[in-house]
C-alpha positions as CSV (number, residue, x, y, z in Angstrom):
1,M,26.9,6.1,18.9
2,G,23.3,5.3,18.0
3,N,21.0,7.1,15.7
4,P,19.6,10.1,17.8
5,D,16.3,9.8,15.9
6,I,15.8,6.3,17.0
7,P,14.8,5.7,20.7
8,D,16.6,3.1,22.7
9,E,14.9,-0.3,23.4
10,T,13.6,0.8,26.8
11,Q,12.0,3.8,25.3
12,V,10.5,1.8,22.4
13,A,9.1,-0.7,24.8
14,E,7.4,2.1,26.7
15,M,6.0,3.5,23.5
16,V,4.6,0.1,22.5
17,Q,3.0,-0.3,25.9
18,S,1.5,3.2,25.6
19,L,-0.1,2.1,22.3
20,A,-1.4,-1.1,24.0
21,D,-2.8,0.9,26.9
22,W,-4.5,3.3,24.4
23,L,-6.0,0.4,22.4
24,S,-7.4,-1.2,25.5
25,K,-9.6,1.9,25.9
26,Q,-10.7,2.0,22.3
27,P,-13.8,-0.3,22.1
28,H,-14.2,0.3,18.4
29,L,-10.8,-1.1,17.4
30,P,-9.8,-4.8,17.2
31,R,-8.2,-6.4,20.3
32,I,-4.6,-6.3,19.0
33,Q,-3.0,-4.7,22.1
34,D,-1.2,-8.0,23.0
35,D,0.5,-8.2,19.6
36,K,3.6,-6.2,20.5
37,V,5.3,-7.0,17.3
38,L,2.5,-5.5,15.3
39,L,2.3,-2.4,17.4
40,R,6.1,-2.0,17.1
41,K,5.7,-2.1,13.3
42,F,3.1,0.7,13.4
43,L,5.4,2.7,15.7
44,V,8.5,2.2,13.5
45,N,6.7,3.2,10.4
46,C,5.3,6.3,12.1
47,K,8.9,7.4,13.0
48,Y,8.4,6.5,16.6
49,R,5.6,9.1,17.0
50,V,3.1,7.6,19.3
51,Q,0.2,9.9,18.4
52,K,0.8,9.4,14.7
53,A,0.9,5.6,15.3
54,K,-2.5,5.8,17.0
55,T,-3.9,7.7,14.0
56,K,-2.4,5.2,11.6
57,I,-3.8,2.2,13.5
58,D,-7.3,3.8,13.5
59,Q,-7.0,4.5,9.8
60,Y,-5.8,1.0,9.0
61,Y,-8.7,-0.8,10.6
62,S,-11.4,1.9,9.9
63,C,-10.7,1.6,6.2
64,R,-11.7,-2.1,6.3
65,T,-15.0,-1.1,7.7
66,A,-15.5,1.8,5.3
67,H,-14.9,-0.4,2.3
68,P,-16.3,-3.9,2.8
69,Q,-16.5,-4.3,-1.0
70,V,-12.7,-4.1,-1.0
71,Y,-11.7,-6.0,2.1
72,L,-14.2,-8.8,2.1
73,N,-14.0,-11.9,-0.1
74,R,-10.3,-11.6,-0.5
75,D,-9.7,-15.2,-1.7
76,P,-6.5,-15.3,-3.7
77,T,-7.5,-18.7,-5.2
78,S,-10.8,-17.4,-6.6
79,A,-11.3,-17.1,-10.3
80,A,-11.6,-13.3,-10.2
81,I,-8.4,-12.7,-8.2
82,Q,-6.5,-15.3,-10.2
83,T,-7.4,-13.4,-13.4
84,I,-6.6,-9.9,-12.1
85,S,-3.3,-11.0,-10.5
86,K,-2.2,-12.3,-13.9
87,L,-3.5,-9.3,-15.9
88,C,-2.3,-6.6,-13.6
89,P,0.9,-7.6,-11.8
90,V,1.6,-5.8,-8.6
91,F,4.3,-7.0,-6.2
92,P,7.4,-5.9,-4.2
93,L,10.7,-6.7,-5.8
94,P,12.9,-9.2,-3.9
95,R,15.8,-6.8,-3.4
96,R,15.6,-3.3,-2.2
97,T,17.0,-0.2,-4.0
98,P,20.5,1.0,-3.2
99,R,19.0,3.4,-0.8
100,G,17.1,0.6,1.0
101,E,13.7,1.4,-0.3
102,L,11.2,-1.4,-1.1
103,A,10.1,-1.2,-4.7
104,I,6.6,-2.1,-5.7
105,V,6.1,-2.8,-9.4
106,A,2.8,-2.5,-11.3
107,R,1.8,-3.1,-14.8
108,A,-1.5,-3.7,-16.7
109,D,-2.2,-6.2,-19.5
110,P,-3.3,-4.7,-22.9
111,N,-6.5,-6.8,-22.7
112,I,-8.6,-4.1,-21.1
113,A,-11.9,-6.0,-21.4
114,D,-10.9,-8.6,-18.7
115,I,-9.7,-6.1,-16.1
116,I,-12.2,-5.4,-13.3
117,P,-11.1,-2.4,-11.3
118,M,-12.6,-3.5,-8.0
119,D,-10.8,-6.9,-8.3
120,Y,-7.6,-5.0,-8.8
121,L,-8.2,-2.8,-5.7
122,R,-9.0,-5.9,-3.7
123,Y,-5.9,-7.7,-4.8
124,L,-3.7,-4.6,-4.2
125,T,-4.8,-4.5,-0.5
126,M,-4.0,-8.2,-0.2
127,V,-0.4,-7.5,-1.4
128,L,0.0,-4.5,0.8
129,D,-1.3,-6.3,3.9
130,I,1.2,-9.1,3.3
131,I,4.1,-6.7,2.7
132,F,3.3,-5.0,6.1
133,L,3.0,-8.4,7.8
134,E,6.3,-9.7,6.5
135,E,8.6,-6.7,6.4
136,E,10.7,-6.2,9.5
137,A,12.5,-3.0,8.5
138,K,10.9,0.5,8.1
139,L,8.8,0.6,5.0
140,D,10.2,3.3,2.8
141,F,8.8,2.4,-0.6
142,I,8.8,3.5,-4.2
143,V,6.2,2.6,-6.9
144,I,7.4,1.7,-10.4
145,I,4.7,1.6,-13.1
146,D,5.5,0.0,-16.4
147,Y,3.1,1.5,-18.9
148,R,3.7,-0.8,-21.8
149,G,0.4,-1.9,-23.2
150,F,-1.4,0.8,-21.3
151,S,-4.0,2.6,-23.4
152,F,-6.3,5.6,-22.9
153,A,-9.1,3.0,-22.4
154,H,-7.1,1.7,-19.4
155,F,-6.8,5.2,-18.0
156,L,-10.6,5.8,-18.3
157,K,-11.4,2.5,-16.7
158,L,-9.0,2.7,-13.8
159,T,-9.9,6.2,-12.9
160,T,-13.0,4.7,-11.2
161,I,-10.7,3.5,-8.4
162,A,-7.9,6.0,-8.6
163,S,-8.8,8.1,-5.6
164,V,-9.4,5.1,-3.4
165,C,-6.2,3.4,-4.5
166,T,-4.2,6.6,-3.8
167,E,-5.8,7.1,-0.4
168,I,-5.2,3.5,0.6
169,L,-1.6,3.4,-0.6
170,L,-0.5,6.7,0.8
171,E,-2.7,7.3,3.8
172,V,-3.9,4.0,5.2
173,Y,-1.0,1.7,4.9
174,P,2.0,2.2,7.2
175,G,5.2,3.2,5.4
176,Q,6.8,6.3,3.8
177,F,6.1,6.9,0.1
178,K,9.4,8.0,-1.4
179,G,8.5,8.3,-5.1
180,E,6.7,7.0,-8.1
181,H,8.5,6.3,-11.3
182,C,6.7,5.9,-14.6
183,V,8.5,4.1,-17.4
184,Y,7.7,3.1,-21.0
185,V,5.2,5.9,-21.0
186,P,2.5,6.5,-23.7
187,S,2.0,9.9,-25.2
188,F,-1.0,10.8,-23.0
189,I,0.8,10.0,-19.7
190,D,0.9,13.7,-18.7
191,S,-2.9,13.4,-18.2
192,V,-2.4,10.4,-15.9
193,V,0.3,12.1,-13.9
194,A,-1.7,15.3,-13.6
195,L,-4.6,13.4,-12.2
196,F,-2.5,11.6,-9.7
197,K,-0.8,14.8,-8.6
198,R,-4.1,16.4,-7.8
199,M,-4.8,13.5,-5.4
200,V,-1.6,13.7,-3.3
201,K,-0.3,16.2,-0.8
202,P,1.8,19.1,-2.3
203,K,5.0,17.8,-0.7
204,L,4.6,14.5,-2.5
205,R,4.0,15.9,-6.0
206,D,7.7,16.4,-6.6
207,R,8.3,12.7,-6.0
208,I,6.4,11.7,-9.1
209,H,8.8,11.1,-12.0
210,V,8.1,10.4,-15.7
211,H,11.0,8.8,-17.5
212,K,11.2,9.1,-21.3
213,E,14.3,6.9,-21.2
214,L,15.4,4.1,-19.0
215,D,18.7,5.7,-18.4
216,T,17.3,8.5,-16.4
217,F,15.2,6.0,-14.4
218,H,18.4,3.9,-13.7
219,D,20.3,7.0,-12.7
220,M,17.7,7.9,-10.2
221,V,16.8,4.5,-8.6
222,G,19.6,2.1,-9.5
223,K,19.6,-0.8,-11.9
224,D,20.8,-4.2,-10.7
225,F,17.8,-4.9,-8.4
226,L,15.3,-4.4,-11.2
227,P,13.5,-7.1,-13.3
228,S,15.3,-7.9,-16.5
229,D,12.6,-6.2,-18.7
230,L,13.3,-3.0,-16.8
231,G,17.0,-3.2,-17.5
232,G,18.0,-5.0,-14.3
233,S,19.6,-8.4,-13.5
234,D,16.6,-10.1,-11.8
235,K,13.9,-12.3,-13.3
236,S,11.3,-10.8,-15.6
237,I,8.2,-9.0,-14.3
238,E,6.1,-12.0,-15.4
239,E,8.3,-14.5,-13.5
240,L,8.5,-12.4,-10.4
241,N,4.7,-11.9,-10.4
242,D,4.1,-15.6,-10.7
243,I,6.3,-16.2,-7.7
244,Y,4.5,-13.5,-5.6
245,R,1.1,-14.7,-6.7
246,K,2.0,-18.1,-5.1
247,K,3.0,-16.2,-1.9
248,V,-0.4,-14.4,-1.8
249,E,-2.2,-17.8,-2.3
250,S,-0.3,-19.2,0.7
251,Y,-1.9,-16.5,2.9
252,K,-5.5,-17.6,2.0
253,D,-6.4,-18.6,5.5
254,W,-4.8,-15.5,7.1
255,L,-6.7,-13.2,4.6
256,K,-9.9,-14.9,5.5
257,S,-9.2,-14.5,9.2
258,Q,-8.8,-10.7,8.7
259,E,-12.3,-10.1,7.5
260,D,-13.5,-9.5,11.0
261,V,-10.4,-7.7,12.2
262,R,-11.8,-4.2,11.6
263,S,-13.3,-1.2,13.4
264,R,-16.7,-1.3,15.0
265,E,-18.0,2.2,14.3
266,E,-21.1,1.8,16.4
267,L,-18.7,1.5,19.4
268,R,-16.5,4.5,18.5
269,Q,-16.3,7.0,21.3
270,A,-17.3,10.5,20.5
271,A,-13.9,11.8,21.4
272,S,-12.2,9.8,18.7
273,K,-14.5,11.2,15.9
274,D,-12.5,14.4,15.7
275,S,-9.9,15.2,13.1
276,A,-7.2,13.3,15.1
277,F,-8.7,10.0,14.1
278,T,-10.0,9.4,10.6
279,G,-12.3,6.5,10.8
280,V,-15.5,6.1,8.9
281,E,-16.7,9.5,10.2
282,G,-13.6,11.2,8.8
283,S,-12.0,11.3,5.3
284,F,-13.1,7.8,4.3
285,R,-16.5,9.2,3.5
286,R,-15.1,10.6,0.3
287,L,-13.7,7.2,-0.8
288,N,-16.8,5.8,-2.4
289,V,-16.3,3.4,-5.2
290,D,-19.0,3.0,-7.9
């Protein structure tokens, strides 16, 4: 017997066509209705809820318009992105967790002076776009933050993008956030976690875990799939980051092509400016970056 929560192929095809028909009537959104593979990804990651998929599509492309400083000039071979991608590794692990979740690892270099928050946010969106483009399965994901070398100065500097980063990661990109795991934590980490918890929905707050010991981390998420410097059997974070940086560089032309694939807010119909569709007129107004 099949999974009762997953529609059969005929039903899925009908849902995808429903999304395509809806998109054809949304003049403010990019003309992606013929890309049935992409529409299916949105649908799958919205648990086959057509209305939720419509909202997510609108959020995804409206955010690009709301934040041109983040989504333009995303050249992975530029000096700025080369620097930030080395100083602040952020990448998905090659293997999923024992529960089938995609694990995204993040870490910051101790050299705080060379870290430009906006460059990091720009690079993060590049990584997230590529993950969504490449992953075929439903994107249940966890975030693993290695806090070695992280100082209070990092905390102060990166709070300038914290709300935008959280909104993009949890609200804009398709996928289901299953947890955040903080390891090698400094003494002030409670302040960081408290800030993050204020930014997420109440139901997500219990999914944020601070591990004083790696053993509790391994007990919760598994071990073998992790990088060697997190107790696993894979390559080190530095090695895995170098591999993924090259992947991002290979998407240079695609990233450039995406600069114009965004919402056109001047064409947005009045009916889509209500709470059902975020867009620039909705919650993105509060995502200003200094």
